[in-house]
C-alpha positions in Angstrom: -44.4 16.0 -59.4 -41.3 17.9 -58.3 -42.9 18.7 -55.0 -43.9 15.2 -54.5 -40.4 13.9 -55.1 -38.9 16.4 -52.7 -41.1 15.2 -49.8 -40.3 11.5 -50.3 -37.1 11.4 -48.0 -39.0 13.0 -45.1 -41.9 10.7 -45.4 -39.5 7.7 -45.6 -37.8 8.7 -42.4 -41.0 9.2 -40.6 -42.2 5.8 -41.7 -39.0 4.2 -40.4 -39.5 5.8 -37.0 -43.0 4.5 -36.8 -42.5 1.0 -38.3 -39.0 0.1 -37.1 -39.1 1.4 -33.5 -37.6 -1.0 -30.9 -39.6 -2.1 -27.9 -40.3 -4.8 -25.4 -38.0 -7.1 -23.3 -35.1 -9.2 -24.6 -36.1 -12.3 -26.4 -34.2 -14.9 -28.4 -35.7 -13.6 -31.5 -37.4 -10.3 -31.9 -39.4 -9.2 -35.1 -40.0 -5.5 -35.4 -42.1 -5.1 -38.5 -39.7 -5.9 -41.2 -36.6 -6.6 -38.9 -35.7 -9.0 -36.2 -32.7 -9.5 -33.7 -31.8 -12.9 -32.3 -29.0 -13.9 -29.8 -27.7 -17.2 -29.0 -28.5 -16.9 -25.2 -29.7 -13.9 -23.3 -27.8 -15.1 -20.1 -24.2 -16.3 -20.5 -21.4 -17.1 -18.2 -19.2 -14.1 -17.6 -16.3 -14.1 -20.1 -17.9 -16.5 -22.6 -18.7 -15.8 -26.3 -22.0 -14.2 -27.5 -23.5 -14.6 -31.0 -26.3 -12.5 -32.5 -28.0 -11.9 -35.9 -30.1 -9.1 -37.3 -32.4 -9.8 -40.3 -34.3 -7.2 -42.5 -37.0 -8.2 -45.0 -36.9 -5.4 -47.6 -40.3 -6.3 -49.2 -42.0 -5.7 -45.9 -40.3 -2.4 -45.2 -41.9 0.3 -47.4 -39.2 2.5 -48.9 -36.5 -0.1 -48.7 -37.5 -2.0 -51.7 -34.8 -0.5 -53.8 -31.3 0.6 -52.9 -28.5 -0.8 -50.8 -29.1 -1.3 -47.0 -26.2 -1.3 -44.6 -26.6 -3.0 -41.1 -24.4 -1.9 -38.1 -24.1 -2.9 -34.4 -23.8 -1.0 -31.1 -23.0 -2.7 -27.7 -24.4 0.0 -25.4 -22.7 3.1 -26.9 -19.7 1.2 -28.3 -19.8 0.2 -32.1 -18.9 -3.4 -32.9 -18.3 -4.9 -36.3 -20.5 -7.7 -37.8 -20.7 -9.4 -41.2 -23.5 -8.7 -43.6 -24.8 -10.9 -46.5 -28.0 -11.3 -48.5 -30.3 -14.0 -47.3 -33.0 -16.0 -48.9 -36.2 -14.2 -50.0 -34.4 -10.9 -50.5 -33.5 -10.4 -46.9 -30.4 -8.7 -45.6 -28.8 -10.6 -42.7 -25.9 -9.4 -40.4 -24.2 -11.8 -38.0 -22.2 -10.7 -34.9 -19.9 -12.7 -32.7 -18.4 -11.4 -29.4 -15.6 -13.7 -28.5 -15.5 -12.6 -24.8 -18.3 -10.9 -23.0 -16.9 -9.3 -19.9 -19.9 -7.2 -18.8 -22.5 -8.3 -16.3 -25.3 -6.6 -18.3 -25.4 -4.8 -21.7 -27.8 -3.9 -24.5 -27.0 -5.0 -28.1 -28.5 -2.7 -30.8 -29.0 -3.3 -34.5 -28.9 -0.2 -36.8 -29.9 0.3 -40.5 -28.3 2.9 -42.7 -30.1 4.0 -45.9 -29.6 7.1 -48.0 -27.3 8.6 -45.3 -29.8 8.0 -42.4 -29.1 5.7 -39.4 -31.9 4.2 -37.4 -32.2 1.6 -34.6 -34.4 -1.2 -35.7 -33.8 -3.9 -33.0 -32.3 -4.6 -29.6 -31.4 -7.6 -27.4 -30.4 -7.5 -23.7 -27.6 -9.8 -22.5 -26.7 -10.6 -18.9 -23.6 -12.5 -17.7 -22.6 -13.9 -14.4 -21.8 -17.1 -12.5 -23.8 -20.0 -11.2 -24.9 -19.5 -7.5 -22.2 -20.0 -4.9 -22.7 -22.8 -2.4 -24.0 -21.7 1.0 -22.1 -22.9 4.0 -22.0 -22.8 7.8 -25.7 -23.9 8.1 -26.9 -24.0 11.7 -30.3 -24.1 13.4 -31.7 -23.6 16.8 -35.1 -24.5 18.3 -36.9 -21.8 20.3 -38.9 -23.6 23.0 -41.1 -20.6 23.5 -42.8 -21.1 20.1 -41.0 -24.2 18.9 -39.8 -22.4 15.7 -36.6 -23.6 14.1 -34.4 -20.7 13.2 -31.6 -21.4 10.8 -28.8 -19.2 9.5 -26.0 -19.6 7.0 -23.4 -17.7 5.1 -23.9 -16.9 1.4 -21.0 -17.4 -1.1 -19.7 -15.0 -3.6 -22.0 -12.8 -5.6 -23.2 -14.4 -8.9 -24.1 -11.0 -10.6 -27.4 -12.6 -11.5 -30.8 -12.7 -9.9 -30.7 -15.6 -7.4 -33.5 -17.2 -5.4 -32.6 -18.8 -2.0 -34.8 -21.1 0.0 -34.5 -23.3 3.1 -35.5 -26.8 2.3 -36.5 -29.5 4.8 -37.6 -33.1 4.4 -38.7 -35.7 6.9 -40.4 -39.2 6.9 -42.8 -39.9 9.7 -42.1 -43.6 9.5 -38.3 -43.1 9.8 -36.5 -44.0 13.1 -35.0 -41.2 15.1 -31.5 -42.5 14.5 -31.9 -42.7 10.7 -32.0 -39.9 8.2 -33.0 -40.8 4.6 -32.9 -38.4 1.7 -36.2 -38.2 -0.1 -36.5 -35.4 -2.6 -40.1 -36.2 -3.1 -40.9 -35.2 0.4 -38.8 -32.0 0.4 -40.6 -28.9 1.1 -39.7 -25.2 1.3 -39.4 -24.4 5.0 -38.9 -20.7 4.6 -37.5 -18.0 2.3 -35.3 -15.3 3.6 -36.4 -11.7 3.1 -34.5 -8.6 2.3 -31.3 -10.4 1.2 -30.7 -11.8 4.7 -29.2 -15.2 5.4 -31.6 -16.5 8.0 -35.2 -17.6 8.3 -37.4 -19.6 10.7 -39.3 -22.8 9.8 -42.7 -22.9 11.5 -43.7 -25.6 14.0 -46.2 -27.2 11.6 -43.4 -28.2 9.2 -41.2 -29.8 11.9 -41.1 -33.3 13.3 -39.9 -33.2 16.9 -37.9 -36.1 18.3 -37.3 -37.4 14.8 -34.5 -36.8 12.3 -35.0 -34.2 9.6 -33.0 -33.2 6.6 -32.4 -29.5 6.2 -30.4 -27.6 3.6 -30.2 -24.3 1.7 -30.9 -24.1 -2.1 -29.8 -21.3 -4.3 -31.0 -21.0 -8.0 -30.3 -18.5 -10.9 -30.4 -18.7 -14.7 -27.1 -20.6 -14.8 -28.0 -23.3 -12.4 -28.8 -24.5 -8.8 -26.5 -25.0 -5.8 -27.3 -26.7 -2.5 -25.5 -26.4 0.9 -24.4 -29.4 2.9 -27.4 -31.3 4.3 -28.0 -31.0 8.0 -29.6 -34.1 9.6 -30.9 -33.2 13.1 -33.6 -33.8 15.5 -35.1 -30.3 16.2 -35.1 -31.0 19.9 -31.4 -31.6 19.8 -30.8 -28.1 18.8 -33.2 -26.6 21.3 -31.7 -23.8 23.5 -32.9 -24.2 27.1 -33.7 -21.5 29.6 -30.9 -21.0 32.2 -31.2 -22.6 35.6 -31.4 -20.6 38.9 -29.0 -21.0 41.8 -30.9 -21.3 45.0 -28.3 -21.5 47.8 -24.5 -21.8 48.4 -22.9 -22.8 51.7 -19.6 -24.1 53.1 -19.7 -27.7 54.3 -18.3 -29.1 56.5 -16.8 -26.3 58.6 -13.1 -25.7 58.4 -12.8 -27.3 55.0 -12.4 -25.8 51.5 -15.7 -27.3 50.1 -19.0 -25.6 49.3 -22.5 -27.1 48.5 -24.7 -25.5 45.8 -28.4 -26.1 45.1 -30.2 -25.1 41.9 -33.5 -25.6 39.9 -34.6 -25.4 36.2 -37.6 -23.9 34.5 -40.8 -25.8 33.8 -40.1 -26.1 30.1 -37.0 -28.1 30.9 -38.3 -30.1 33.8 -39.0 -33.2 31.7 -35.5 -33.3 30.1 -32.3 -35.0 31.2 -29.8 -32.1 31.6 -26.1 -31.7 31.5 -24.9 -28.6 33.4 -21.7 -26.6 34.0 -20.7 -24.4 37.0 -18.2 -21.5 36.8 -16.8 -19.3 39.6 -14.0 -16.7 40.1 -12.6 -14.4 42.7 -12.3 -10.7 42.0 -8.5 -10.9 41.5 -8.7 -14.1 39.3 -8.0 -13.4 35.6 -10.3 -16.1 34.3 -13.3 -18.3 35.3 -12.8 -21.7 36.8 -15.3 -24.2 35.2 -16.8 -27.3 36.8 -18.2 -29.8 34.2 -20.0 -33.1 34.3 -23.0 -32.0 36.5 -25.8 -34.3 35.4 -29.4 -34.2 36.6 -32.6 -32.3 36.3 -32.2 -30.3 39.5 -30.7 -30.8 42.9 -27.4 -30.2 44.8 -23.7 -30.6 44.2 -20.5 -30.2 46.2 -17.2 -28.8 45.1 -13.9 -28.3 46.9 -10.7 -26.3 46.4 -11.9 -22.9 47.4 -9.8 -20.4 49.3 -10.7 -19.5 52.8 -12.2 -16.1 53.5 -12.5 -15.3 49.8 -15.5 -13.9 47.9 -16.5 -15.8 44.8 -19.1 -15.2 42.1 -21.0 -18.3 40.8 -23.0 -19.0 37.6 -24.5 -22.1 36.0 -25.9 -23.2 32.6 -27.5 -26.4 31.1 -28.4 -28.3 27.9 -29.9 -31.7 27.0 -27.7 -34.5 28.0 -28.6 -36.7 25.1 -27.5 -34.3 22.4 -24.6 -32.0 21.7 -26.9 -29.0 21.3 -26.7 -25.5 22.5 -26.0 -24.4 26.0 -28.4 -22.1 27.7 -27.3 -18.7 28.7 -25.4 -18.4 32.0 -27.6 -17.9 35.0 -27.6 -14.6 36.9 -24.4 -14.4 39.1 -24.5 -15.0 42.8 -21.7 -14.0 45.3 -20.6 -16.0 48.3 -17.7 -15.6 50.7 -16.1 -18.7 52.2 -15.3 -19.0 55.9 -12.0 -17.9 57.2 -9.1 -19.8 58.7 -5.9 -18.8 60.5 -3.1 -17.6 58.2 -0.4 -20.0 57.3 3.0 -20.0 55.6 6.0 -17.7 56.1 6.1 -14.0 55.4 8.8 -12.4 53.2 10.6 -9.9 55.4 13.4 -7.3 54.9 15.1 -5.1 57.4 17.6 -2.4 58.0 19.3 -1.6 61.4 21.4 1.3 62.8 22.7 2.2 66.3 20.3 4.3 68.4 23.1 6.4 69.9 23.1 6.6 73.7 21.9 3.7 75.7 23.3 0.9 73.5 19.9 0.4 71.7 19.4 -0.7 68.1 17.0 1.0 65.7 15.3 -1.6 63.5 13.1 -0.9 60.4 11.3 -4.1 59.5 9.3 -4.5 56.3 7.3 -7.5 55.0 5.0 -8.6 52.2 1.3 -9.3 52.9 0.6 -13.1 52.6 -0.7 -14.4 49.4 -4.5 -15.0 49.2 -4.0 -18.8 49.4 -2.0 -18.3 52.6 -4.0 -15.5 54.2 -7.1 -17.6 54.5 -9.2 -14.5 54.9 -8.8 -10.8 55.6 -5.7 -10.1 57.6 -6.5 -7.8 60.5 -2.9 -7.0 61.6 0.7 -8.1 62.2 2.6 -8.7 65.4 6.4 -8.4 66.0 8.0 -9.9 69.1 11.6 -10.4 70.3 11.1 -14.0 71.3 9.0 -16.9 70.1 5.6 -17.6 71.6 5.6 -20.4 74.3 2.8 -22.3 75.8 0.9 -20.3 78.4 3.1 -17.2 78.0 2.9 -14.5 75.5 6.2 -12.7 74.7 6.4 -8.9 74.9 5.2 -7.2 71.7 7.4 -4.5 70.2 5.1 -3.7 67.3 1.4 -4.4 66.5 0.2 -2.7 63.3 -2.1 -3.1 60.3 0.7 -1.8 57.9 3.4 -3.8 56.3 6.3 -2.1 58.0 7.3 -1.2 61.5 10.1 0.8 63.2 11.1 -0.1 66.7 14.0 -0.1 69.2 15.6 -3.3 70.4 18.4 -4.0 72.9 21.9 -4.0 71.5 22.9 -7.4 70.3 19.4 -8.5 69.1 19.8 -10.9 66.2 16.3 -12.4 65.9 12.8 -11.0 65.8 9.5 -12.9 65.2 6.8 -11.8 62.8 3.2 -13.2 62.6 -0.1 -12.3 60.9 -3.6 -12.8 62.3 -7.2 -12.6 61.2 -10.6 -13.3 62.8 -9.9 -17.1 62.8 -6.5 -17.0 64.5 -2.8 -16.2 64.2 -0.2 -17.7 61.9 3.0 -19.4 63.0 5.7 -16.8 63.7 8.3 -16.2 61.0 11.8 -16.0 62.3 13.7 -13.0 60.9 17.5 -13.1 61.5 19.2 -9.6 61.5 22.3 -10.4 59.5 25.1 -8.0 58.8 25.6 -6.7 55.2 29.2 -7.5 54.6 29.0 -10.4 52.1 30.2 -10.7 48.5 28.3 -8.4 46.1 27.0 -9.3 42.6 29.4 -9.5 39.7 27.2 -7.2 37.5 23.8 -5.5 37.4 21.7 -3.9 34.6 18.1 -3.0 34.0 16.3 -2.7 30.7 12.7 -1.7 29.8 10.2 -4.5 29.3 7.2 -2.3 28.8 6.0 1.2 29.8 5.3 -0.1 33.3 7.8 -2.8 33.9 11.6 -3.3 34.1 13.6 -6.4 33.4 16.5 -6.6 36.0 19.4 -8.9 35.2 22.5 -9.7 37.2 25.5 -11.9 37.3 25.5 -14.4 40.2 28.5 -14.3 42.6 30.7 -17.4 42.8 29.4 -18.2 46.3 26.0 -20.0 46.4 23.1 -17.7 47.1 20.0 -18.6 49.1 17.8 -15.8 47.9 17.9 -12.3 46.4 16.2 -9.0 47.6 15.5 -6.3 45.1 14.8 -2.7 46.1 13.7 0.1 43.8 12.3 3.5 44.3 11.6 6.6 42.2 14.4 9.2 42.5 12.0 12.0 43.4 10.1 10.0 46.0 10.9 9.8 49.7 12.9 6.8 50.8 10.8 4.0 52.3 7.5 5.5 51.1 5.8 2.0 50.6 6.5 -1.7 51.0 5.9 -2.3 47.3 9.4 -0.9 46.6 11.1 -4.3 47.2 10.6 -8.0 46.6 12.3 -11.2 47.5 13.3 -14.0 45.1 13.7 -17.2 47.1 15.2 -19.0 44.1 18.9 -18.6 44.5 19.6 -19.8 41.0 17.7 -17.1 39.2 19.5 -14.2 37.6 16.6 -12.1 36.2 13.5 -10.7 37.7 10.6 -8.6 36.2 9.5 -5.8 38.4 6.1 -4.1 37.9 5.0 -2.5 41.2 4.9 1.2 41.1 6.8 1.5 37.7 5.7 4.5 35.7 7.0 5.8 32.3 9.4 8.8 32.1 10.5 8.4 35.8 13.9 7.3 37.0 14.2 4.4 39.4 17.2 3.5 41.5 17.5 -0.3 41.7 19.5 -2.3 44.3 20.0 -6.0 44.5 21.2 -7.8 47.7 22.4 -11.4 47.6 21.3 -13.4 50.7 23.8 -16.0 51.9 23.4 -18.5 54.6 24.9 -16.4 57.4 25.3 -12.9 55.9 24.0 -10.5 53.4 26.0 -9.3 50.4 26.9 -5.7 49.8 24.3 -4.2 47.4 24.9 -3.3 43.8 23.0 -0.3 42.3 21.8 0.9 38.9 19.3 3.3 37.5 16.8 2.8 34.7 13.7 4.2 32.9 10.9 2.1 31.6 10.3 4.7 28.8 12.1 7.9 27.8 11.1 11.1 26.0 12.4 14.6 25.5 12.9 16.7 28.7 9.9 18.7 29.8 11.9 21.9 29.6 15.5 23.0 29.2 17.5 24.8 32.0 17.5 28.6 32.2 20.8 30.3 31.3 22.5 32.8 33.6 25.4 35.1 32.8 28.1 34.6 35.4 30.8 36.8 33.9 31.6 38.5 30.6 34.6 40.2 28.9 35.3 41.5 25.4 36.0 38.0 24.0 34.6 35.5 26.6 31.3 34.9 28.4 30.8 32.4 31.2 27.3 30.9 31.4 25.8 28.8 34.2 22.5 27.0 34.6 20.6 25.0 37.1 20.2 21.3 36.3 16.8 20.1 35.1 15.0 18.4 38.0 14.9 14.6 37.8 11.1 14.5 37.6 11.3 16.7 34.4 14.2 15.0 32.7 12.0 12.2 31.3 15.2 10.2 30.6 18.9 10.2 31.0 20.4 13.6 29.9 22.9 12.7 27.3 24.2 16.2 26.6 23.6 19.9 26.7 24.1 21.9 23.5 24.7 25.7 23.7 24.0 27.8 20.6 25.0 31.5 20.2 24.5 33.9 17.3 25.4 37.5 16.6 23.5 40.1 14.7 24.9 38.9 11.4 23.3 35.4 12.0 26.7 33.7 12.5 25.6 30.7 14.6 28.0 28.6 16.6 27.4 25.7 19.0 29.1 23.6 21.5 28.2 20.3 23.2 28.6 20.1 27.0 28.9 17.1 29.2 25.6 16.6 31.2 27.5 16.5 34.5 28.6 20.2 34.1 26.5 23.2 34.9 28.7 26.0 33.4 30.4 26.8 30.1 32.7 29.5 28.8 32.1 30.8 25.3 35.4 32.0 23.8 36.5 34.0 20.8 33.7 36.5 20.9 33.8 39.8 19.2 34.2 42.9 21.4 31.1 45.2 21.9 28.8 42.7 20.0 25.3 41.6 20.8 24.8 37.8 21.0 21.7 35.6 21.6 22.4 32.4 23.4 20.1 29.4 24.2 20.7 25.9 25.5 19.2 22.6 24.4 18.8 19.5 26.7 18.8 16.1 25.0 17.9 12.6 26.0 18.0 9.4 23.9 14.4 10.0 22.9 14.5 13.7 22.0 15.6 17.3 22.7 14.1 20.5 24.1 15.2 24.1 23.6 15.4 26.6 26.4 14.7 30.3 26.4 17.1 32.8 24.8 19.6 34.9 26.7 20.8 38.2 25.2 24.3 39.5 26.1 26.7 42.2 24.9 30.5 41.8 25.1 32.6 44.5 26.6 34.9 47.0 24.8 37.8 46.4 27.2 38.8 43.6 29.5 39.0 44.0 33.3 42.8 44.1 33.1 42.7 46.9 30.5 40.2 48.8 32.5 42.4 48.5 35.7 45.5 49.6 33.7 43.5 52.7 32.4 42.4 53.6 35.9 45.9 53.1 37.2 47.3 55.4 34.5 44.7 58.1 35.2 45.4 57.8 38.9 49.1 58.3 38.4 48.5 61.4 36.3 46.2 62.8 39.0 48.8 62.2 41.7 51.4 63.9 39.6 49.2 66.9 39.2 48.5 67.1 42.9 52.3 67.0 43.5 52.9 69.8 41.1 50.3 71.9 42.8 51.8 71.3 46.2 55.2 72.3 44.8 53.8 75.5 43.4 52.1 76.3 46.8 55.4 75.7 48.7 57.7 77.6 46.4 56.9 81.3 46.7 58.9 82.3 43.6 57.1 79.9 41.4 53.8 81.0 43.0 54.6 84.6 42.4 55.2 83.9 38.8 51.9 82.3 38.2 49.8 84.0 40.9 51.1 87.5 41.9 50.2 88.8 45.4 47.2 91.2 45.2 46.2 93.2 48.4 42.6 93.1 49.6 41.6 96.4 51.0 38.3 94.9 52.2 40.1 92.8 54.8 42.5 95.6 55.9 42.1 97.7 59.0 40.7 100.5 56.8 37.6 98.5 56.1 37.2 97.5 59.8 37.4 101.1 61.1 34.4 102.5 59.2 31.8 103.9 61.8 28.6 101.9 62.4 26.5 104.6 60.9 28.3 104.4 57.6 28.2 100.6 57.6 24.4 100.7 58.0 23.9 103.4 55.4 26.6 103.2 52.9 27.2 106.3 50.8 26.2 105.9 47.2 28.3 108.1 45.0 27.8 108.4 41.2 30.4 107.5 38.8 32.2 105.0 40.9 33.8 102.2 38.9 35.5 99.0 39.8 39.2 99.8 40.1 41.9 97.5 39.1 43.9 95.6 41.6 46.4 97.8 43.5 49.5 97.3 45.4 50.9 99.3 48.3 53.7 101.5 47.2 54.7 103.8 50.0 53.8 104.3 53.7 54.8 107.6 55.3 54.6 108.5 59.0 54.2 112.2 60.0 55.0 113.4 63.6 52.7 115.7 65.4 53.4 118.2 68.2 53.5 116.8 71.7 50.9 117.9 74.2 48.1 118.3 71.7 45.1 116.2 72.6 42.5 115.5 70.1 39.0 116.6 70.8 36.0 114.4 70.8 35.0 113.2 67.3 32.4 115.3 65.8 32.4 118.2 68.3 33.1 121.8 67.1 36.3 123.3 68.6 35.8 126.2 70.9 37.0 129.6 69.9 39.7 130.0 72.4 41.2 126.8 71.5 40.9 127.4 67.8 43.4 130.1 67.8 46.0 128.6 70.0 46.7 125.4 67.9 49.4 125.7 65.4 48.8 124.8 61.8 48.8 121.1 61.0 49.3 119.4 57.7 46.0 118.9 55.9 45.0 115.4 55.1 44.0 115.0 51.5 43.1 112.5 48.8 44.8 113.1 45.5 43.9 111.5 42.2 46.6 111.0 39.7 45.9 110.4 36.1 48.0 108.4 33.8 50.0 111.4 32.9 50.4 112.8 36.4 54.0 113.1 37.5 55.0 111.3 40.6 52.8 108.2 39.9 53.8 105.3 41.9 55.3 107.2 44.8 54.1 108.6 48.2 53.8 112.3 49.0 53.4 114.2 52.3 52.2 117.7 51.6 50.6 119.6 54.6 47.6 121.7 54.3 47.8 124.9 56.4 44.6 125.6 58.3 43.6 128.1 61.0 45.7 127.9 64.0 47.9 125.4 62.2 50.9 124.0 64.0 53.9 122.1 63.1 52.6 118.8 64.5 52.5 115.9 62.1 49.5 113.5 61.6 50.0 109.9 60.5 48.6 109.1 57.1 49.2 106.7 54.3 49.3 107.2 50.6 48.1 104.2 48.5 49.1 104.3 44.9 47.2 102.1 42.4 49.4 100.4 39.9 48.5 97.7 37.4 49.9 94.3 36.9 52.8 93.8 34.6 51.8 93.8 31.1 48.2 94.9 31.7 46.6 98.1 30.4 46.4 101.1 32.6 43.3 101.2 34.8 41.1 104.2 35.3 42.4 107.0 37.7 43.2 105.6 41.2 42.2 107.0 44.6 44.7 108.0 47.2 43.5 107.5 50.8 45.2 108.5 54.0 45.1 106.2 57.0 46.4 106.4 60.5 46.6 102.6 60.7 49.9 101.2 61.6 48.9 97.7 60.5 50.1 96.5 57.1 47.6 95.7 54.4 46.8 92.1 53.8 48.3 90.3 50.9 45.5 87.8 50.4 44.3 88.1 46.8 40.7 88.4 47.7 38.3 90.6 45.8 38.5 94.3 46.8 35.5 96.3 47.8 34.2 99.0 45.6 35.9 102.4 46.5 34.0 105.6 46.8 34.7 108.4 44.4 35.7 111.7 46.2 32.9 114.2 45.7 35.5 117.0 46.1 36.7 116.5 42.6 33.2 117.3 41.2 32.9 120.8 42.8 34.9 123.8 43.7 37.5 123.5 46.4 36.5 124.9 49.7 38.0 128.1 50.9 40.9 128.1 53.1 42.3 124.7 51.7 44.1 125.3 48.5 45.5 122.3 46.7 48.9 121.7 45.2 49.4 122.1 41.5 46.4 121.3 39.3 44.6 119.1 41.9 42.3 120.4 44.6 42.3 118.7 47.9 39.3 117.9 50.1 39.3 118.5 53.7 39.7 115.3 55.6 36.4 115.8 57.4 34.5 115.7 54.2 35.7 112.3 53.1 33.5 109.7 54.9 36.0 107.0 55.1 38.4 109.2 57.0 36.0 110.2 59.7 36.9 107.2 61.7 40.6 107.1 60.9 41.7 110.1 62.8 43.8 109.4 65.8 44.6 112.9 66.9 44.4 116.6 66.0 40.9 116.3 64.9 40.1 119.6 66.6 42.3 121.4 64.1 40.5 120.0 61.1 37.2 121.9 61.6 38.3 124.7 59.3 38.8 122.3 56.5 35.3 120.6 56.9 32.8 121.4 54.3 29.3 122.0 55.4 
């Protein structure tokens, strides 16, 4: 029993799922075993109230005989509250009222709760919407190819409910064509649109041609039925005919502005009375010209008012004349050019004159406007300019015959009138008299030009007090060449006007110079000028900066102005920006008429970056950056520095010159030092010794020496020296008296007699008392210098003084006599040995006499 009691809740739930399951479509009342759900109406107007009830019969629901049953509601997934009470026969009833149902479609669920379990036991589907909207703009057209009546209309607002639409038609075979009676009994459904479209076609079998029929659109849904306005028509009245065909077009009669046209219609329209229209236009016309009221099945018609020598395009269409039905499509176009006629009317001309120089001629530039199409009467072939009017039987001389609208020619001085005419294939126009008036009249009081659009300018001026016959306006782009085209001017023949709109050749972002001339009766006024842009923008680029000069605190910049073509507007200002390495930015605004600027109060020896910005009323453009470095000193300071250095240099030069001129001062700073190399001693060395100089060991660079003493020794008269280098003969050797021996003596630092000259003879064989010239050179150091190594004493027979030029001295040779034993027969004085003069190489070429006595002292 305990097991059986435990399984009872599970079995109860399973039974509820099987017996109380919802199913089926929405109905006013639904019974699901032991429960039922009922709603007041399954389709309600949107926003209205909805009522529903859910009833449970407990005795029919197994397991619900005992215990309390709770009924709840869910609208889709949203819980709603209802009221529950006990009904008759032991039923449980729950009522629900929704005061405002704002959903177009929803499901209402009834739930039961028993012993903690909830289960859906019933459901009702509710839809809400609007009654169908009334269709409108119903129209029909009959296709003559299959005689099907195609109608179309516009559907109203969406009703949110399924709606059926049908095209209804009704007709009475006994009714007169002019009457239209409504008879719902005879109404039939002509067609039903497919795929939600708003058009359909009624077949021919349901139509009554040439009789009135009633046609309307019916729309029905769950909330009601709506009909469109009833259309009462004869299907043939709404038939769309095929377009006619133009057969021929020709001008009749000749020299008039009329043309004749012939056309025909298709076979399907041949039995009908037709109403047709003709339209035509020239290529330059902005719209079509329409000719109405053409009645007839087919035939010809005439129309006048066409321009001569002009090409036109013609088209035609038709419809039934007895009804206000649909027009056919326009026929294929056909072109036709009318015949020409001689031009007529006067030409607008403008001129300028100047003296031609020698010969008294006058240079004339004549410009004119091409005649208007209504006056040209065809294609103008050219223009002719003469100096006199044309007379019968005589053609005046022609100064210009051209196809252009301007001409330059030379006329005799004093010419005041020229005559201009245009001609085509049909003839020549009457000449236009052009009076060459002087430009010295009163100018306008004021002139200005403002943009009207991107390609037009509105020019306004103040009229002068003197009455004006006409005005001439000239304008040209600033970058274009003067007189590039005749479209740069126009004439206003109304002297009362004070404003003109110019369009020819006007382009945005380009500057135009505009001039206005008042034309008086007998003169032309002085022109007034202005400049204007039809549209402005920022310049295409900014000018490039150049550095003109720079100092330590100022920098002068210059630039080339932006070309007019690239300005794209009036330059209002230039702005210059400069910044140093510490990002200190400064700026200055410059007048657009200037092309240079000086930046002041800069820091010395500082790097700056500079750029320029060009501005117009519509924007600005930055230029490239320029880098500059200020100077350390100004030019004046640099000049002063150089001047000071120059003065110092000049003073130094003057001091040096003074030292050179004053010997005492020079001797104090630069003592005189003799140069033995440039003395006669150095020049008397034999050629053999100059080629092969004697290299002696131990020779050192001596210190500078000065000449201390020069001694002259007398020799005996009558002695003739022998040839240099020859041995003396024996007989002569013993007859010569002894002569003083030349010597070279070296004194050390401690040697007595330093700094003086000595003349000590050396007795030889056959010596005599004759003296030989020699010189003793004593080496002595400068004042205050240390003692140099031992000096050499040389004898010279030169009578020329040694040079005092302080040039470098040659290296002296060390006497080899001091390194060996003295030769016999030539003893020296004191502690020093003396060498024979013949053994010292430098003295071999210095002997001037008595050489034959020296052979005994020569070392072999």
